[in-house]
Kinemage of the C-alpha trace (Angstrom):
@kinemage 1
@onewidth
@group {chain A} dominant
@subgroup {mainchain}
@vectorlist {calphas} color= white
{ca met a 1} P 72.178 85.976 135.848
{ca ala a 2} L 72.200 88.924 138.362
{ca ser a 3} L 75.611 89.471 140.158
{ca val a 4} L 76.428 87.304 143.060
{ca phe a 5} L 77.213 88.783 146.398
{ca asp a 6} L 79.771 86.780 148.631
{ca pro a 7} L 79.324 87.957 152.259
{ca ala a 8} L 82.527 86.549 153.483
{ca thr a 9} L 84.612 88.492 151.149
{ca gly a 10} L 82.409 91.467 150.149
{ca ile a 11} L 82.836 90.781 146.302
{ca tyr a 12} L 80.318 90.651 143.771
{ca ser a 13} L 80.727 88.321 140.938
{ca ser a 14} L 79.385 88.212 137.255
{ca cys a 15} L 76.942 85.366 136.745
{ca arg a 16} L 77.238 85.730 132.668
{ca pro a 17} L 79.141 82.825 131.251
{ca ala a 18} L 83.001 82.722 131.879
{ca leu a 19} L 84.962 84.982 129.424
{ca ser a 20} L 86.950 83.549 126.836
{ca met a 21} L 90.481 84.620 126.580
{ca pro a 22} L 93.997 83.846 125.095
{ca ser a 23} L 96.113 81.640 127.034
{ca pro a 24} L 98.900 83.142 129.456
{ca gly a 25} L 101.805 83.817 127.740
{ca ala a 26} L 100.046 83.829 124.104
{ca thr a 27} L 101.410 86.292 121.619
{ca gly a 28} L 99.039 88.180 118.687
{ca gly a 29} L 96.975 90.951 119.391
{ca ile a 30} L 93.488 92.414 118.704
{ca val a 31} L 94.210 92.887 115.048
{ca gln a 32} L 95.346 89.482 114.520
{ca phe a 33} L 92.450 87.994 116.413
{ca leu a 34} L 90.209 90.054 114.332
{ca leu a 35} L 91.821 89.215 111.035
{ca glu a 36} L 91.608 85.280 112.035
{ca arg a 37} L 88.031 85.651 113.109
{ca thr a 38} L 87.054 87.054 109.789
{ca ser a 39} L 89.126 84.845 107.395
{ca asp a 40} L 86.178 82.497 106.549
{ca pro a 41} L 85.248 82.926 102.911
{ca gly a 42} L 81.776 83.072 103.842
{ca ile a 43} L 82.647 86.611 105.528
{ca ser a 44} L 85.126 88.068 103.069
{ca ser a 45} L 82.578 89.445 100.836
{ca lys a 46} L 80.047 90.804 103.952
{ca leu a 47} L 80.271 94.721 104.269
{ca ala a 48} L 82.336 95.563 107.234
{ca leu a 49} L 82.178 99.274 107.117
{ca val a 50} L 79.827 101.691 105.517
{ca asp a 51} L 79.849 105.648 105.713
{ca ala a 52} L 76.238 106.745 106.532
{ca ile a 53} L 76.498 109.942 104.338
{ca thr a 54} L 78.815 109.070 101.194
{ca gly a 55} L 77.901 105.700 101.215
{ca glu a 56} L 81.508 104.258 100.599
{ca arg a 57} L 81.587 100.708 101.213
{ca val a 58} L 84.348 98.464 102.201
{ca thr a 59} L 84.211 94.574 102.592
{ca phe a 60} L 85.887 92.421 105.167
{ca ser a 61} L 88.460 91.213 102.303
{ca gln a 62} L 88.951 94.638 101.232
{ca leu a 63} L 89.530 95.597 104.954
{ca arg a 64} L 91.867 93.059 105.499
{ca arg a 65} L 94.098 94.226 102.515
{ca arg a 66} L 93.535 97.857 103.242
{ca ile a 67} L 94.949 97.288 106.763
{ca ser a 68} L 97.935 95.572 105.847
{ca val a 69} L 98.835 98.124 102.946
{ca ile a 70} L 98.508 101.162 105.266
{ca ala a 71} L 100.340 99.518 107.839
{ca gln a 72} L 103.240 98.808 105.270
{ca gly a 73} L 102.672 102.580 104.535
{ca leu a 74} L 103.176 103.749 108.105
{ca ile a 75} L 106.492 101.549 108.342
{ca glu a 76} L 107.643 103.572 105.285
{ca leu a 77} L 106.927 107.089 106.915
{ca gly a 78} L 109.054 105.783 109.790
{ca val a 79} L 106.456 104.430 112.127
{ca arg a 80} L 108.139 101.731 114.656
{ca arg a 81} L 107.098 99.041 117.384
{ca gly a 82} L 106.077 101.283 120.284
{ca asp a 83} L 105.960 104.667 118.570
{ca val a 84} L 102.835 106.374 118.978
{ca val a 85} L 100.547 108.038 116.523
{ca leu a 86} L 97.919 110.695 117.082
{ca ile a 87} L 94.648 110.956 115.362
{ca leu a 88} L 92.574 114.142 115.116
{ca ser a 89} L 89.348 113.683 113.126
{ca pro a 90} L 85.690 112.960 112.902
{ca asn a 91} L 84.409 109.519 112.580
{ca ser a 92} L 84.973 108.078 109.220
{ca ile a 93} L 86.042 104.754 107.736
{ca gln a 94} L 89.625 106.043 107.631
{ca phe a 95} L 89.429 106.356 111.238
{ca val a 96} L 88.976 102.632 111.725
{ca glu a 97} L 91.431 101.715 109.336
{ca ser a 98} L 94.247 103.847 110.743
{ca phe a 99} L 93.418 102.489 114.448
{ca leu a 100} L 93.842 98.898 113.136
{ca ala a 101} L 96.901 99.659 110.981
{ca val a 102} L 98.728 101.571 113.669
{ca ile a 103} L 98.348 98.435 115.936
{ca phe a 104} L 98.958 96.073 113.136
{ca val a 105} L 102.530 97.529 113.169
{ca gly a 106} L 103.228 97.338 117.104
{ca ala a 107} L 102.578 101.110 117.241
{ca ile a 108} L 99.951 102.912 119.837
{ca leu a 109} L 97.137 105.360 119.023
{ca thr a 110} L 96.117 108.083 120.918
{ca thr a 111} L 93.055 109.853 120.022
{ca val a 112} L 91.911 113.646 119.985
{ca asn a 113} L 88.846 115.161 120.468
{ca pro a 114} L 88.359 117.373 117.498
{ca leu a 115} L 86.727 120.016 119.509
{ca asn a 116} L 89.920 120.841 121.778
{ca thr a 117} L 91.962 123.672 121.137
{ca ala a 118} L 95.714 123.860 119.698
{ca glu a 119} L 96.668 124.178 122.957
{ca glu a 120} L 94.993 121.160 124.845
{ca ile a 121} L 96.427 119.026 121.720
{ca ala a 122} L 99.586 120.280 122.113
{ca lys a 123} L 99.361 119.547 125.634
{ca gln a 124} L 98.287 115.863 125.375
{ca ala a 125} L 101.391 115.547 122.608
{ca arg a 126} L 103.545 116.701 125.069
{ca asp a 127} L 102.411 113.813 127.410
{ca ser a 128} L 102.136 111.085 124.831
{ca ser a 129} L 105.215 112.119 122.354
{ca pro a 130} L 103.753 111.056 119.013
{ca ser a 131} L 105.820 110.666 115.807
{ca leu a 132} L 103.218 110.874 113.297
{ca val a 133} L 99.551 112.553 112.995
{ca ile a 134} L 96.768 111.519 111.102
{ca thr a 135} L 94.154 114.386 110.586
{ca thr a 136} L 91.992 116.172 108.058
{ca leu a 137} L 92.472 119.250 105.842
{ca glu a 138} L 89.984 121.411 108.414
{ca leu a 139} L 91.587 120.275 111.441
{ca ala a 140} L 95.365 120.403 110.206
{ca asp a 141} L 95.769 123.743 111.463
{ca lys a 142} L 95.440 122.616 115.152
{ca val a 143} L 98.374 120.304 114.853
{ca gln a 144} L 100.636 122.573 112.770
{ca arg a 145} L 102.525 123.686 116.006
{ca leu a 146} L 103.720 120.061 116.860
{ca asp a 147} L 105.960 120.115 113.904
{ca leu a 148} L 105.076 116.290 112.908
{ca pro a 149} L 104.570 114.500 109.786
{ca ser a 150} L 100.973 114.262 109.128
{ca val a 151} L 98.620 112.206 106.637
{ca ile a 152} L 95.664 113.914 105.586
{ca ile a 153} L 92.712 111.370 105.401
{ca asp a 154} L 90.457 113.727 103.205
{ca his a 155} L 92.641 115.047 100.957
{ca arg a 156} L 91.500 115.606 97.392
{ca asp a 157} L 93.212 116.051 93.711
{ca gly a 158} L 93.649 119.881 93.809
{ca ser a 159} L 93.346 120.570 97.436
{ca val a 160} L 96.526 122.189 99.381
{ca leu a 161} L 98.625 119.911 101.309
{ca pro a 162} L 99.580 121.454 104.655
{ca pro a 163} L 103.701 121.387 105.201
{ca arg a 164} L 105.187 117.864 105.802
{ca ser a 165} L 102.013 116.253 104.937
{ca ile a 166} L 101.073 113.343 102.452
{ca pro a 167} L 97.253 112.326 101.149
{ca tyr a 168} L 95.678 109.015 102.927
{ca ser a 169} L 95.462 108.005 99.494
{ca ser a 170} L 98.936 107.501 99.374
{ca leu a 171} L 99.196 104.800 101.939
{ca leu a 172} L 96.828 102.606 99.469
{ca arg a 173} L 99.444 102.961 96.871
{ca glu a 174} L 97.485 105.294 94.763
{ca ser a 175} L 100.741 107.369 94.921
{ca pro a 176} L 104.005 106.357 93.086
{ca ile a 177} L 105.970 107.444 96.471
{ca phe a 178} L 105.424 103.761 97.701
{ca arg a 179} L 106.658 100.654 95.999
{ca ala a 180} L 103.437 99.312 94.420
{ca gly a 181} L 101.828 96.185 95.433
{ca ser a 182} L 103.931 95.812 98.860
{ca ser a 183} L 102.165 94.921 102.065
{ca met a 184} L 102.763 93.087 105.221
{ca ser a 185} L 101.646 89.458 105.232
{ca ala a 186} L 101.165 89.731 109.239
{ca pro a 187} L 100.838 91.670 112.282
{ca ile a 188} L 103.994 92.509 114.194
{ca glu a 189} L 104.118 89.789 116.928
{ca ser a 190} L 102.797 91.374 120.064
{ca asn a 191} L 102.472 90.505 123.888
{ca leu a 192} L 99.117 90.497 125.172
{ca asp a 193} L 99.976 93.177 127.746
{ca asp a 194} L 101.560 95.664 125.227
{ca thr a 195} L 99.747 99.253 124.968
{ca val a 196} L 97.697 99.827 122.142
{ca ala a 197} L 95.994 102.768 122.769
{ca leu a 198} L 96.370 105.704 124.810
{ca leu a 199} L 93.054 107.629 125.730
{ca tyr a 200} L 93.120 110.904 127.837
{ca ser a 201} L 90.816 110.459 130.572
{ca ser a 202} L 90.148 113.108 133.483
{ca gly a 203} L 90.085 109.739 135.771
{ca thr a 204} L 89.724 110.411 139.643
{ca thr a 205} L 91.529 113.673 139.888
{ca gly a 206} L 90.087 115.961 137.374
{ca val a 207} L 93.646 116.191 135.669
{ca ser a 208} L 93.607 114.711 131.872
{ca lys a 209} L 95.832 111.622 131.774
{ca gly a 210} L 96.785 109.388 129.359
{ca val a 211} L 94.758 105.732 130.097
{ca met a 212} L 97.152 102.979 128.645
{ca leu a 213} L 95.018 100.026 127.316
{ca ser a 214} L 96.562 96.970 125.789
{ca his a 215} L 95.460 94.089 123.719
{ca arg a 216} L 94.256 92.172 126.473
{ca asn a 217} L 91.948 94.995 127.491
{ca phe a 218} L 90.287 95.463 124.223
{ca leu a 219} L 89.911 91.413 123.856
{ca ala a 220} L 88.459 91.265 127.465
{ca ala a 221} L 86.177 94.236 126.498
{ca ala a 222} L 85.185 92.733 122.955
{ca gly a 223} L 84.193 89.404 124.460
{ca gln a 224} L 82.236 91.105 127.401
{ca val a 225} L 80.262 93.202 124.788
{ca asn a 226} L 79.614 90.341 122.391
{ca met a 227} L 78.685 88.027 125.275
{ca asp a 228} L 74.952 88.732 125.287
{ca ala a 229} L 74.944 88.513 121.614
{ca glu a 230} L 76.261 85.208 121.553
{ca met a 231} L 74.070 83.874 124.299
{ca glu a 232} L 70.917 84.913 122.651
{ca gly a 233} L 72.174 83.902 119.165
{ca arg a 234} L 71.943 86.906 117.298
{ca glu a 235} L 73.549 87.024 113.671
{ca asn a 236} L 74.071 89.636 110.978
{ca asp a 237} L 73.762 92.461 113.185
{ca val a 238} L 74.035 95.933 111.841
{ca leu a 239} L 75.698 98.654 114.277
{ca leu a 240} L 75.347 102.269 113.811
{ca val a 241} L 78.326 104.377 115.523
{ca met a 242} L 77.074 108.098 116.256
{ca leu a 243} L 79.479 107.858 119.296
{ca pro a 244} L 82.846 109.466 118.485
{ca leu a 245} L 85.434 107.030 117.498
{ca phe a 246} L 88.082 109.076 119.641
{ca his a 247} L 85.887 107.991 122.940
{ca ile a 248} L 86.400 104.553 124.230
{ca phe a 249} L 82.560 103.782 124.007
{ca gly a 250} L 82.904 104.274 120.247
{ca leu a 251} L 86.040 102.761 119.510
{ca ala a 252} L 85.375 99.706 121.846
{ca val a 253} L 81.756 98.554 120.430
{ca ser a 254} L 83.181 99.293 116.810
{ca tyr a 255} L 85.840 96.966 117.327
{ca ala a 256} L 83.852 94.279 119.123
{ca ser a 257} L 81.000 94.530 116.292
{ca leu a 258} L 83.811 93.858 113.539
{ca gln a 259} L 85.453 90.978 115.739
{ca arg a 260} L 81.838 89.323 115.338
{ca ser a 261} L 81.665 89.707 111.679
{ca glu a 262} L 79.323 92.508 112.013
{ca thr a 263} L 78.515 95.570 109.538
{ca val a 264} L 79.376 98.884 111.220
{ca val a 265} L 77.806 102.208 109.563
{ca ile a 266} L 79.577 104.883 110.272
{ca leu a 267} L 78.035 108.451 111.222
{ca pro a 268} L 80.781 111.159 110.143
{ca arg a 269} L 78.597 113.902 112.369
{ca phe a 270} L 75.602 113.728 114.125
{ca glu a 271} L 72.619 115.383 112.983
{ca phe a 272} L 69.652 113.736 114.241
{ca leu a 273} L 67.567 113.379 111.166
{ca his a 274} L 70.501 112.174 109.273
{ca phe a 275} L 70.810 109.567 112.674
{ca leu a 276} L 67.259 108.468 111.832
{ca lys a 277} L 67.676 107.922 108.236
{ca ser a 278} L 70.728 106.115 108.783
{ca ile a 279} L 69.001 103.466 110.847
{ca gln a 280} L 66.036 103.341 108.654
{ca asp a 281} L 68.357 102.961 105.401
{ca phe a 282} L 70.625 100.251 106.692
{ca arg a 283} L 68.243 98.689 108.707
{ca val a 284} L 70.285 99.125 111.864
{ca thr a 285} L 69.951 96.631 114.479
{ca gln a 286} L 72.358 97.658 117.461
{ca leu a 287} L 72.250 101.180 118.493
{ca pro a 288} L 75.212 102.462 121.278
{ca leu a 289} L 74.078 105.707 121.988
{ca val a 290} L 74.270 108.513 124.900
{ca pro a 291} L 71.681 109.944 127.104
{ca pro a 292} L 70.997 113.132 124.950
{ca val a 293} L 70.210 111.135 121.882
{ca ala a 294} L 67.998 108.794 123.920
{ca ile a 295} L 65.926 111.807 125.032
{ca ala a 296} L 65.640 112.979 121.812
{ca leu a 297} L 64.346 109.315 120.509
{ca ala a 298} L 61.813 109.771 123.450
{ca lys a 299} L 60.510 113.239 122.479
{ca his a 300} L 61.415 114.171 119.193
{ca ala a 301} L 58.427 114.305 116.594
{ca ala a 302} L 60.454 113.201 113.847
{ca val a 303} L 61.076 109.934 115.311
{ca ala a 304} L 57.420 109.067 114.223
{ca asp a 305} L 58.185 109.872 110.459
{ca tyr a 306} L 60.820 106.944 109.983
{ca asp a 307} L 60.589 103.197 110.090
{ca leu a 308} L 62.897 102.126 113.187
{ca ser a 309} L 61.418 98.971 113.516
{ca ser a 310} L 64.922 97.260 112.600
{ca ile a 311} L 66.368 98.232 116.121
{ca lys a 312} L 67.010 95.224 118.576
{ca asn a 313} L 68.920 96.598 121.277
{ca val a 314} L 69.743 100.246 122.581
{ca ile a 315} L 72.240 100.733 124.914
{ca ser a 316} L 72.786 104.062 126.373
{ca gly a 317} L 76.228 104.711 128.115
{ca ala a 318} L 78.679 107.364 128.984
{ca ala a 319} L 76.281 108.932 131.451
{ca pro a 320} L 73.318 107.773 133.518
{ca leu a 321} L 69.908 107.476 131.822
{ca gly a 322} L 66.968 108.054 133.756
{ca lys a 323} L 64.019 105.544 134.095
{ca glu a 324} L 61.555 107.538 132.729
{ca ile a 325} L 63.430 108.252 129.518
{ca met a 326} L 63.960 104.520 129.452
{ca glu a 327} L 60.547 103.904 129.648
{ca thr a 328} L 59.447 106.731 126.912
{ca cys a 329} L 62.015 105.048 124.686
{ca ser a 330} L 60.659 101.516 125.203
{ca arg a 331} L 57.329 102.615 124.422
{ca arg a 332} L 58.465 104.673 121.234
{ca leu a 333} L 60.629 101.747 120.136
{ca pro a 334} L 58.401 98.523 121.306
{ca leu a 335} L 60.816 95.957 119.260
{ca ala a 336} L 63.972 96.941 120.882
{ca asp a 337} L 65.258 96.284 124.169
{ca ile a 338} L 66.097 99.382 125.615
{ca arg a 339} L 69.245 98.909 127.937
{ca gln a 340} L 71.878 100.844 129.857
{ca gly a 341} L 75.479 100.123 130.572
{ca tyr a 342} L 78.184 101.531 132.800
{ca gly a 343} L 82.291 101.895 132.130
{ca leu a 344} L 85.118 104.185 132.475
{ca thr a 345} L 87.721 104.708 129.853
{ca glu a 346} L 89.956 103.054 132.710
{ca ser a 347} L 88.020 99.953 132.055
{ca thr a 348} L 87.835 100.146 128.469
{ca gly a 349} L 84.520 101.433 128.381
{ca leu a 350} L 82.778 98.664 130.217
{ca ala a 351} L 82.005 97.023 133.539
{ca leu a 352} L 78.049 96.754 134.072
{ca leu a 353} L 75.357 95.918 131.325
{ca thr a 354} L 71.509 95.723 131.829
{ca leu a 355} L 70.686 92.132 131.262
{ca pro a 356} L 68.754 91.294 128.142
{ca arg a 357} L 65.113 91.928 128.566
{ca glu a 358} L 65.393 92.805 131.998
{ca asp a 359} L 62.698 93.029 134.564
{ca pro a 360} L 61.146 96.126 134.173
{ca arg a 361} L 61.369 96.764 137.771
{ca phe a 362} L 64.941 97.444 137.454
{ca met a 363} L 64.780 99.672 134.726
{ca gly a 364} L 67.171 102.635 135.295
{ca ala a 365} L 70.023 100.417 137.111
{ca ala a 366} L 73.442 100.799 135.624
{ca gly a 367} L 73.383 96.826 135.234
{ca thr a 368} L 75.051 93.635 136.294
{ca leu a 369} L 78.564 93.032 136.208
{ca val a 370} L 79.820 91.853 132.778
{ca ser a 371} L 81.636 88.582 132.118
{ca gly a 372} L 84.851 88.236 133.749
{ca thr a 373} L 84.390 91.253 136.406
{ca glu a 374} L 84.647 91.146 140.052
{ca ala a 375} L 83.092 94.373 142.099
{ca met a 376} L 83.165 95.590 145.843
{ca val a 377} L 81.310 98.467 147.213
{ca val a 378} L 83.100 100.164 149.632
{ca asp a 379} L 82.985 102.477 152.718
{ca pro a 380} L 84.691 105.474 151.608
{ca glu a 381} L 85.958 106.217 154.925
{ca thr a 382} L 86.786 102.728 156.286
{ca cys a 383} L 87.713 101.063 152.851
{ca lys a 384} L 85.547 98.437 153.886
{ca pro a 385} L 82.904 96.338 151.821
{ca val a 386} L 79.238 97.203 152.482
{ca pro a 387} L 76.470 94.734 152.167
{ca pro a 388} L 73.729 95.131 149.690
{ca gln a 389} L 71.591 97.946 149.747
{ca lys a 390} L 74.045 100.221 151.268
{ca ser a 391} L 75.580 102.729 149.281
{ca gly a 392} L 79.607 102.890 148.794
{ca glu a 393} L 82.363 103.578 146.253
{ca leu a 394} L 82.393 101.251 142.945
{ca trp a 395} L 85.836 98.988 142.952
{ca leu a 396} L 86.374 97.110 139.762
{ca arg a 397} L 88.593 94.437 138.846
{ca gly a 398} L 88.941 92.258 135.719
{ca gln a 399} L 91.191 91.702 132.336
{ca gln a 400} L 89.427 94.921 131.187
{ca ile a 401} L 91.007 97.260 133.678
{ca met a 402} L 93.619 99.948 132.486
{ca lys a 403} L 97.590 99.200 132.617
{ca gly a 404} L 97.902 102.547 134.334
{ca tyr a 405} L 98.359 106.466 133.508
{ca leu a 406} L 101.297 107.171 131.293
{ca asn a 407} L 104.018 108.699 133.018
{ca asn a 408} L 102.330 108.960 136.145
{ca pro a 409} L 102.822 106.177 138.763
{ca thr a 410} L 101.361 108.458 141.543
{ca ala a 411} L 97.969 108.586 140.120
{ca thr a 412} L 98.049 104.956 138.814
{ca ala a 413} L 98.950 103.789 142.454
{ca ser a 414} L 95.841 106.145 144.033
{ca thr a 415} L 93.486 104.538 141.305
{ca ile a 416} L 94.563 100.601 141.433
{ca asp a 417} L 95.368 99.341 144.500
{ca lys a 418} L 97.937 96.646 145.167
{ca asn a 419} L 95.061 94.036 144.789
{ca gly a 420} L 94.193 94.952 141.326
{ca trp a 421} L 91.014 97.224 142.367
{ca leu a 422} L 90.102 99.860 140.172
{ca his a 423} L 88.365 102.621 142.549
{ca thr a 424} L 86.092 104.363 140.214
{ca gly a 425} L 85.218 107.218 142.629
{ca asp a 426} L 81.617 106.405 141.921
{ca leu a 427} L 78.756 106.113 144.481
{ca val a 428} L 76.557 103.178 143.976
{ca tyr a 429} L 74.399 100.870 145.815
{ca val a 430} L 73.237 97.218 144.517
{ca asn a 431} L 69.563 95.752 144.836
{ca gln a 432} L 68.990 92.242 143.768
{ca gly a 433} L 72.299 92.086 141.695
{ca arg a 434} L 71.712 95.027 140.132
{ca phe a 435} L 74.110 98.094 140.483
{ca phe a 436} L 72.576 101.762 140.618
{ca val a 437} L 74.569 104.925 140.071
{ca leu a 438} L 74.139 107.268 142.836
{ca asp a 439} L 76.556 110.072 142.423
{ca arg a 440} L 80.136 111.070 140.951
{ca met a 441} L 82.629 111.114 144.064
{ca lys a 442} L 85.062 112.149 141.826
{ca glu a 443} L 83.487 115.564 140.801
{ca leu a 444} L 83.853 115.270 137.236
{ca ile a 445} L 81.258 116.980 135.023
{ca lys a 446} L 79.658 114.720 132.217
{ca tyr a 447} L 78.599 117.040 129.274
{ca lys a 448} L 76.754 114.916 126.684
{ca gly a 449} L 79.217 112.030 127.768
{ca phe a 450} L 82.506 114.160 127.376
{ca gln a 451} L 84.010 114.889 130.647
{ca val a 452} L 84.715 118.211 131.726
{ca ala a 453} L 87.144 118.743 134.901
{ca pro a 454} L 86.048 121.291 137.388
{ca ala a 455} L 89.833 121.632 138.409
{ca glu a 456} L 91.029 122.559 134.719
{ca leu a 457} L 88.313 125.315 134.820
{ca glu a 458} L 89.006 126.748 138.201
{ca ala a 459} L 92.814 127.203 137.254
{ca leu a 460} L 91.550 129.102 134.335
{ca leu a 461} L 89.052 131.362 136.406
{ca leu a 462} L 91.902 131.980 139.000
{ca ser a 463} L 94.114 133.187 136.063
{ca his a 464} L 91.248 135.846 135.457
{ca pro a 465} L 92.912 139.595 136.726
{ca ser a 466} L 89.455 140.551 138.472
{ca leu a 467} L 88.917 137.041 140.187
{ca leu a 468} L 89.863 135.986 143.815
{ca asp a 469} L 88.278 132.422 144.253
{ca ala a 470} L 86.227 130.334 141.994
{ca ala a 471} L 84.647 126.771 142.359
{ca val a 472} L 83.028 124.735 139.106
{ca val a 473} L 79.823 122.563 139.648
{ca pro a 474} L 77.610 120.724 137.584
{ca leu a 475} L 74.173 121.980 136.696
{ca ala a 476} L 71.560 119.206 135.684
{ca asp a 477} L 70.187 119.741 132.088
{ca glu a 478} L 67.862 117.362 130.574
{ca glu a 479} L 69.564 117.471 126.985
{ca ala a 480} L 73.121 117.561 127.955
{ca gly a 481} L 72.719 115.703 131.375
{ca gln a 482} L 75.174 117.953 133.066
{ca val a 483} L 76.447 121.598 132.150
{ca pro a 484} L 79.327 123.233 134.141
{ca ile a 485} L 78.581 126.686 136.076
{ca ala a 486} L 80.933 128.457 138.058
{ca tyr a 487} L 80.772 130.363 141.371
{ca val a 488} L 83.323 133.096 141.610
{ca val a 489} L 84.629 135.722 144.060
{ca lys a 490} L 85.462 139.123 142.668
{ca lys a 491} L 88.682 141.051 143.920
{ca pro a 492} L 87.665 144.150 145.922
{ca asn a 493} L 86.305 146.892 143.424
{ca ala a 494} L 86.627 144.693 140.453
{ca thr a 495} L 83.691 145.366 137.871
{ca val a 496} L 84.092 142.267 136.132
{ca asp a 497} L 80.625 140.747 135.060
{ca glu a 498} L 79.087 137.138 134.025
{ca ser a 499} L 79.749 137.792 130.275
{ca asn a 500} L 83.317 138.675 130.506
{ca val a 501} L 83.921 135.593 132.585
{ca leu a 502} L 82.116 133.343 130.195
{ca asn a 503} L 83.989 135.067 126.920
{ca phe a 504} L 87.188 134.542 129.050
{ca ile a 505} L 86.715 131.025 129.424
{ca ala a 506} L 85.243 130.300 126.192
{ca lys a 507} L 88.028 131.582 124.224
{ca gln a 508} L 90.527 129.065 125.956
{ca val a 509} L 88.548 125.980 126.180
{ca ala a 510} L 86.790 123.504 123.786
{ca pro a 511} L 83.234 124.081 123.112
{ca tyr a 512} L 81.934 121.213 125.396
{ca lys a 513} L 84.000 122.811 128.354
{ca arg a 514} L 82.474 126.228 128.504
{ca leu a 515} L 80.723 127.454 131.037
{ca arg a 516} L 76.990 127.973 130.905
{ca arg a 517} L 76.138 130.217 134.052
{ca val a 518} L 78.368 132.610 136.423
{ca ser a 519} L 77.379 133.818 139.535
{ca phe a 520} L 79.185 136.186 141.976
{ca ile a 521} L 79.045 135.100 145.897
{ca asp a 522} L 81.219 136.455 148.408
{ca ala a 523} L 83.320 133.463 149.675
{ca ile a 524} L 83.655 129.948 148.341
{ca pro a 525} L 82.715 127.500 151.015
{ca lys a 526} L 85.560 125.352 152.064
{ca ser a 527} L 86.472 122.683 154.821
{ca ala a 528} L 88.878 123.045 157.460
{ca ala a 529} L 91.414 121.389 155.124
{ca gly a 530} L 90.891 123.788 152.364
{ca lys a 531} L 88.724 121.366 150.187
{ca ile a 532} L 85.684 123.336 148.238
{ca leu a 533} L 82.454 121.877 149.541
{ca arg a 534} L 80.793 121.258 146.138
{ca arg a 535} L 77.445 119.818 147.515
{ca glu a 536} L 76.762 123.026 149.178
{ca leu a 537} L 77.229 124.713 145.634
{ca thr a 538} L 75.491 122.116 143.675
{ca ala a 539} L 72.360 122.872 146.016
{ca leu a 540} L 72.196 126.960 145.027
{ca pro a 541} L 71.158 126.526 141.454
{ca gln a 542} L 67.969 125.002 142.252
{ca ser a 543} L 67.060 127.685 144.771
{ca lys a 544} L 68.695 130.872 143.567
{ca leu a 545} L 69.206 130.549 139.796
């Protein structure tokens, strides 16, 4: 089932079965589809969500009720169709419930990395214009400057609520401020192309933008994620979500699993031993993860102390995973199928996925096209398709491709062309229908799956009073995948040193964006047009640092 190339058009197509989607013009959305798929009496008593740390459990019957009750509470708080609700929270059962309840009322969820600074959150809020915040007591200070009403997920009796906030428990009718027993019987009617999520991505330009994802996008991605499971006849899978739910990877696989009536075990925070214990205790069968965790599975001595024999599938995504690590994981988990996927926020997290029990010769490939997806590999200079084995920029087309960037038609037009092709900015080649990712043309740095935009850090560096010029490039790192490092040019007679620059940046950005090294050079290499020649700089760490 390798991807098939048509030499007449230069287009690759998927050989997986056709993607089943609602008919054109159909109404309804991802929550309605989920509720319909899980309404069978045989599913109602099955576990839907489990907190791996506290042991809290929610059945599908309870989930259906909780979504409708929370939705009613959101309406009583003033949330209306088309409004944006911002969620700033670690992984939790309440995160998933909130996501589904917001969409139930026809509103839009925008997610935020809890590591982001208050200024970074405020910037996202200025662009997305939320009317309500859902957060935790620990993170509430970061959203105070937004001056918005908020719902506190983890409020307990006796704890002090921030101004203009109510406890999450109130939405579940544990407080008399809402009418007892009232709930919504059905989701607000939606068009498949209505936006349901605004996830912020640095895209192809390095400037954070709101990716507008629709019901259609999520339904397509769920069908694509679940296609292989259905072909293999898998049932009663248990998914462990250690991936952050604010990221498209974690959000998309969680929704897809619930749609298949699978149990989703949520790890609120990642600690490696808790992670291993959760796999053992809950007999996890499906394990989506990112390369640093795959490396730990391959190398950490503690793995031998836990029973991980329940694992059937390990799927690594968010950044490339090397062939050697995949082979080592396979030896340590001989009963598991070690696979890899590729996607972007702009493709609802998925475009390529390794075939089940793939030929070992292709280990290390990013995969083959998922159902309902087309691709071209294009010469970046001529924009003409190139044949197999030749490298070029990956273009994608399918129903999982985003609607566009919020409030940014120029960036949208430069990323999705008039024929519907998403220009990924990633350099790939194809061998026997398998796609191999070579490099990131778009220059983003991926730290443990998080996107770090060089342009953002360069702008901050240039604001330093002692620096004249700066460039940020990635440095390969076995654990993180890549870390950001900087080359800077000092102003004449300036006395700034590396620690001063590192601290200057660390105070202004989230931890994952912090620079790991700073080197002082005489000049930043640039083209005649003034573009930074990053390839010259990326070669320097290996030879001089």
